[in-house]
N, C-alpha and C positions, 0 to 999 in steps of 0.2 A: 359659254365659251371660256369665261375667266377661270372657272374651276378646273377645266382641262389644262390650261396653261400652268396653273399652280401645281397640278400633279406632275406635269412634264418637268418642271423645274425642280421638284422635290428629288427626283432621281439624280439629277445633276449635282445637287448640293450634297446628297449622300456620298457620292464618289469623291467630291472635293474634301469633305470633312474627314472621311476615312483615310484618304491619301495624305492629308496634312499631318497626321500623327507621325509619319516617318520623317518629316522635316527636322525633327529633333536631332537627327544625325548630322545636320549641317553645323551643329555646335562645334564640332572638332575643327573644321577648316576656319571657322570664324575665330575660335580661340587662338589658333595658331597665328592667324593674321594679326590679331590684336597684340600678341606678344612680340612681334617683330617691329623694329624701328623702320618705318616707311615714310615716304614723303607724302605731303598732302594730296598731290595728284594721284599717287598710287592708292591712297585711301579712298578717294572719290571714285576712281575707276573700279576698285574692288566692291564698293558699296553699290554702284550702279549694276555691276555684273551680278551681284547677289540678288538684287531686286528683279532683274530680268530673268535670272534662273528660276526664282520662285514663281514669277508670273507665267513663264513657259510651262513649268511643272503643273500648276493649277489648270492652265488652259488645256494641256494635253490630257489631264485626268477628268475633264468635264465630259461626261458621257462616253467613256471609252468603248462600251459595248456597241455603240451605234456609229462611231466615227473613227474607223481605223486610220484614216488619213491624218487625223490629229495625233494619233499615237506615233506614227512614223515621223512626222514633222517635229513633235515634241522630243522624241528620242534623239533625232539629229541635232536639235537645238541644244539639248542638255549636254550631249557629247561635245559639241563645239565649244560651249561655254566652259566646260570642265577642262578641256585641253588648253584653251586659251588662258585660263587662270593658272594652270600648271606652268606653262611656258612663259607667258607674258608677265605674270606677277610672281613667278617662282614660288608658288605656294605648294608645299609638299603634300598637303592633304586635299588639294583641289581635285585630284583624280578620284577621290572618294565620292564625288558627285556622280560618277558613272554607276554607282550602286543603284541609283534611281532610274537608270535606263533599262535595266533588265526587266523589271515588272511591266514597264510600258511595252516592251517588245513581246512579252509573254501574252499580252492581250490581243495582239494582232492575229486575226484569223487567217 
């Protein structure tokens, strides 16, 4: 039984590793945020939002071929976080996070 669960998890990790390559594009909104003078509270909120964004991204990409509900929920979560960062923190590149929503929606059958 243990070997079967390892094989099942292997597919999940392949998706997560393959999808993590694209997170390099989060460098643009992060760089923009670090250049702007912000308050400590805004820095903390932005850091928490970024951590949640990455967590939702990885959660949605774990086994996308067998869990379309995760894809829909992940796409909704990433969209909400991107729009909140754009309006709440006034980060001009925050809507760039929507780029990650398209591939999620493409996998929904």
